[in-house]
C-alpha positions in Angstrom: 0.0 0.1 -0.1 1.3 3.4 -1.1 0.1 6.7 0.7 -0.1 10.0 -1.1 -0.8 13.5 -0.2 -0.1 16.9 -1.8 3.1 18.9 -1.4 2.5 21.8 0.8 5.1 23.8 -1.6 4.1 23.0 -5.2 0.7 21.5 -4.5 1.8 18.4 -6.7 1.1 14.6 -5.9 3.3 13.4 -3.0 4.2 10.0 -2.1 4.6 9.7 1.7 7.8 8.1 2.5 8.4 9.0 6.2 6.2 10.1 8.8 5.7 13.9 9.0 6.5 14.5 5.3 4.6 17.4 3.8 6.8 18.5 0.7 9.0 16.9 -2.0 12.6 16.7 -1.4 13.5 19.3 -3.9 10.8 21.7 -2.7 11.1 24.2 0.1 10.4 22.6 3.5 7.4 23.6 5.6 8.1 24.8 9.2 7.0 21.5 10.6 9.5 19.7 8.6 12.1 22.2 9.6 11.6 21.8 13.2 11.4 18.1 12.7 14.7 17.8 11.1 16.3 20.2 13.7 14.9 17.8 16.4 16.6 15.0 14.8 20.0 16.9 14.5 19.6 17.6 18.2 19.0 14.1 19.1 22.1 13.1 17.0 24.1 15.8 18.9 22.7 14.7 22.4 21.8 18.5 22.9 19.1 17.9 25.6 18.1 21.6 26.2 17.6 22.0 22.2 15.8 18.6 22.1 13.3 19.8 24.8 12.8 23.3 23.0 12.0 21.7 19.8 9.9 19.2 21.4 7.7 21.8 23.0 7.3 23.7 19.7 6.5 20.3 18.0 4.0 19.2 20.5 2.3 22.8 20.8 -1.2 22.5 20.1 -2.4 24.1 16.9 -5.6 26.4 16.5 -8.4 24.2 15.3 -10.4 25.4 12.3 -14.0 26.3 12.5 -16.4 23.9 11.1 -18.1 26.6 8.7 -14.8 27.5 7.2 -13.6 24.0 6.6 -17.0 23.2 5.1 -16.3 26.2 2.7 -12.7 25.0 2.2 -14.0 21.5 1.0 -16.5 23.1 -1.3 -14.2 25.5 -3.0 -10.7 24.1 -2.9 -11.3 20.2 -2.7 -14.5 20.4 -4.9 -16.3 18.2 -2.7 -19.8 18.8 -1.8 -20.9 19.1 2.0 -23.9 18.8 4.0 -24.5 19.6 7.7 -24.8 17.0 10.5 -26.3 17.5 13.9 -23.7 19.2 16.5 -21.8 16.3 18.1 -23.3 13.7 15.9 -23.1 11.8 12.9 -26.8 12.3 11.9 -27.8 14.5 8.8 -29.2 18.1 9.8 -31.2 18.4 6.7 -34.4 16.2 5.5 -32.5 14.5 2.6 -29.2 13.8 4.1 -26.3 13.6 1.8 -28.6 14.2 -1.2 -28.6 17.7 0.0 -24.8 18.1 -0.4 -23.7 21.2 -2.2 -20.7 23.2 -3.3 -22.8 26.4 -3.1 -21.0 28.8 -0.9 -24.2 30.9 0.0 -26.1 27.9 1.3 -23.2 26.6 3.2 -22.7 29.6 4.8 -26.3 29.8 5.8 -26.3 26.4 7.2 -23.3 27.0 9.4 -24.2 30.6 10.3 -27.6 29.0 11.7 -25.9 26.6 13.7 -21.8 27.0 13.9 -21.5 23.7 15.8 -22.9 21.6 13.0 -20.7 18.9 11.9 -19.7 18.2 8.2 -20.7 15.4 6.1 -19.2 14.7 2.6 -20.9 12.1 0.3 -18.5 9.2 -0.9 -18.4 7.6 -4.2 -17.1 8.5 -7.7 -17.5 12.1 -7.4 -15.4 12.3 -4.3 -13.6 9.3 -2.8 -14.3 6.1 -1.2 -13.4 5.6 2.4 -11.9 2.4 4.4 -13.4 3.0 7.8 -11.2 1.2 10.5 -12.6 1.0 13.9 -10.7 0.0 17.1 -8.3 -2.8 17.7 -10.3 -5.5 15.7 -10.0 -3.0 12.8 -6.4 -2.2 13.0 -5.8 -6.2 13.1 -7.7 -6.8 10.0 -5.9 -3.8 8.2 -2.7 -5.3 9.0 -3.8 -8.6 7.5 -5.2 -6.8 4.5 -1.8 -5.0 3.8 0.1 -8.2 4.2 -2.4 -9.6 1.6 -1.8 -6.6 -0.5 -5.5 -5.9 -0.6 -5.4 -2.1 0.2 -5.3 0.1 -2.7 -3.4 3.4 -2.8 -4.4 5.7 -0.3 -4.8 9.4 -0.9 -5.5 10.9 2.4 -5.8 9.8 6.0 -7.9 11.1 9.0 -7.8 10.3 12.7 -11.4 9.4 14.0 -12.8 9.2 17.6 -12.5 5.2 17.2 -9.9 4.7 14.5 -8.7 6.1 11.1 -10.4 6.8 7.7 -8.2 5.9 4.8 -9.3 7.6 1.4 -9.0 5.8 -1.7 -10.1 6.8 -5.2 -13.7 6.9 -5.6 -15.9 4.0 -7.2 -19.6 3.0 -7.8 -18.9 -0.2 -5.5 -21.4 1.1 -3.0 -21.3 0.5 0.9 -20.2 -2.6 2.5 -20.2 -3.3 6.3 -17.9 -5.3 8.2 -16.0 -6.4 5.0 -13.4 -7.6 7.7 -13.8 -7.4 11.5 -13.8 -3.6 12.5 -13.7 -2.3 8.6 -16.6 -0.8 6.7 -16.4 0.5 3.1 -18.0 3.9 2.3 -18.7 4.2 -1.3 -21.4 5.5 -3.6 -24.7 6.4 -1.7 -22.9 6.7 1.5 -21.0 9.7 3.3 -18.4 10.3 6.1 -18.1 12.6 8.9 -15.3 15.0 8.0 -12.6 16.7 9.9 -12.7 19.0 12.2 -15.8 17.5 13.3 -16.6 16.4 16.7 -18.4 13.3 18.0 -18.4 12.1 21.7 -16.2 15.0 22.5 -13.2 13.9 20.1 -12.2 15.5 17.1 -11.7 14.2 13.5 -8.4 15.6 12.3 -6.3 15.2 9.1 -3.1 13.2 9.7 -2.1 12.9 5.9 -3.8 15.7 3.8 -5.7 14.5 0.4 -3.8 14.2 -2.7 -4.8 15.6 -6.0 -5.9 12.3 -7.1 -9.1 12.8 -5.0 -9.8 16.6 -4.6 -9.8 19.7 -6.9 -11.3 17.5 -9.7 -14.7 19.0 -10.2 -15.3 21.7 -12.8 
């Protein structure tokens, strides 16, 4: 299984070859990458004060984006339609659920102005992406076995969820499949996911690997 993102510098397709990589080797490094490399160098020098200083910077909490702003970003830049979910839940806040998903910025602004704490839903399938939904230890154990058997397609984005991870892959018309392996569901056509930075049960969905150009920015 290969994992891809987009280069933070040139925005091109980026194969992730080490944890924390955000740009191509030939492109300017991000501030996070610079700090990480400085941290490794401090370890190699056994410079404990510098290690502690850099570790604090690397571990410092980052401001969380607002839900409404994130919904607009998905619609404008990723070209993914979005729809609102009830605050703190996975349940659609509109009558027709994912069928109400839109990229219309005015409607999106209205939805999240009415209730800023609404979570974000994104339909899955050929127009966006499919999602391998991994839940808990059973899901991770199944994922390890699927990787050994070479049954996981290339991943084009990864999200940390309250119970596990979402692996985003190229969209298909395959449809939703529940419990394809213990702890693993597939979200595809006629399905949807809860998107970062939504919060469920007090825990936030967060991007750990940003989406690649293979799945975002494709719509006209």
